[in-house]
C-alpha positions as CSV (number, residue, x, y, z in Angstrom):
1,M,-30.1,-121.1,-11.8
2,I,-32.0,-124.0,-10.0
3,D,-34.5,-123.5,-7.4
4,I,-32.7,-124.6,-4.2
5,G,-35.9,-125.0,-2.3
6,R,-37.5,-127.3,-4.9
7,A,-34.2,-129.2,-5.4
8,L,-33.8,-129.7,-1.6
9,K,-37.4,-130.9,-1.2
10,S,-37.0,-133.4,-4.0
11,A,-33.7,-134.7,-2.6
12,I,-35.2,-135.0,0.9
13,A,-38.3,-136.8,-0.6
14,T,-36.6,-139.2,-3.0
15,G,-33.0,-139.5,-1.9
16,E,-30.9,-139.3,1.3
17,V,-30.0,-136.3,3.2
18,A,-28.2,-135.9,6.6
19,F,-29.2,-132.9,8.8
20,G,-27.2,-131.2,11.3
21,V,-23.5,-130.3,11.7
22,D,-22.6,-133.5,13.5
23,Q,-24.4,-135.9,10.9
24,T,-22.9,-133.8,8.1
25,E,-19.4,-134.2,9.4
26,K,-19.9,-137.9,9.8
27,A,-21.2,-138.3,6.3
28,V,-18.2,-136.3,4.9
29,K,-15.7,-138.4,7.0
30,A,-17.3,-141.6,5.8
31,G,-17.0,-140.4,2.2
32,K,-20.8,-140.6,1.7
33,A,-21.6,-136.9,1.1
34,Q,-21.9,-135.8,-2.5
35,L,-22.6,-132.2,-1.6
36,V,-22.6,-130.2,1.6
37,I,-25.0,-127.2,2.1
38,V,-24.3,-124.8,5.0
39,A,-26.3,-121.9,6.2
40,R,-24.7,-118.5,6.1
41,N,-24.3,-118.6,10.0
42,C,-23.1,-122.2,10.2
43,P,-21.0,-122.6,13.4
44,S,-18.7,-125.3,12.1
45,A,-15.3,-123.9,10.8
46,A,-14.4,-127.2,9.3
47,L,-17.5,-127.3,7.0
48,T,-17.4,-123.6,6.0
49,A,-13.7,-123.7,5.2
50,G,-14.5,-125.7,2.0
51,D,-11.4,-127.9,2.1
52,I,-13.1,-131.1,3.1
53,G,-12.9,-133.0,-0.1
54,V,-16.6,-132.3,-0.9
55,R,-18.2,-129.4,-2.8
56,V,-19.7,-126.9,-0.2
57,F,-22.6,-124.7,-1.2
58,T,-23.2,-121.7,1.1
59,Y,-27.0,-121.0,1.4
60,D,-27.6,-117.3,1.4
61,G,-29.8,-117.4,4.5
62,N,-29.5,-118.3,8.1
63,N,-30.0,-121.7,9.8
64,M,-33.7,-121.0,10.5
65,E,-34.4,-120.1,6.8
66,L,-32.5,-123.3,5.7
67,G,-34.5,-125.4,8.1
68,A,-37.8,-123.8,6.7
69,I,-37.0,-124.5,3.0
70,C,-36.2,-128.2,4.0
71,G,-39.6,-128.4,5.6
72,K,-38.1,-129.0,9.0
73,P,-39.7,-127.4,12.2
74,F,-36.1,-126.6,13.5
75,S,-33.0,-124.8,12.4
76,V,-30.6,-126.6,10.0
77,S,-27.0,-125.1,10.0
78,A,-25.6,-127.8,7.7
79,L,-26.8,-130.8,5.7
80,A,-25.2,-133.4,3.5
81,V,-26.7,-134.8,0.3
82,I,-25.8,-138.5,0.4
83,D,-28.2,-139.6,-2.4
84,K,-29.7,-136.9,-4.7
85,G,-32.7,-139.1,-5.7
86,T,-34.5,-137.6,-8.5
87,S,-33.5,-134.0,-7.7
88,N,-31.0,-131.8,-9.6
89,I,-29.4,-130.6,-6.4
90,L,-25.8,-131.6,-7.5
91,S,-26.0,-128.9,-10.2
92,L,-25.9,-126.1,-7.6
């Protein structure tokens, strides 16, 4: 099992990550998202359904907790990993 916090921080620092439901949905529609991570309380039915053509990982915490492990001073309901950088995030 990988450390999701460490993997996310590495992907954010060395790769490209889109934050927020709107940005995540845009990345998925554009075919750029390699992985979508949603908080347990993500409001987007489209992202939580999991039939968007991209692997969806549901983080076992709420949007405030997901924002905190991403190092953001705001809540994050969803994020899209566009480029994993040097992280092992895609092995979730």
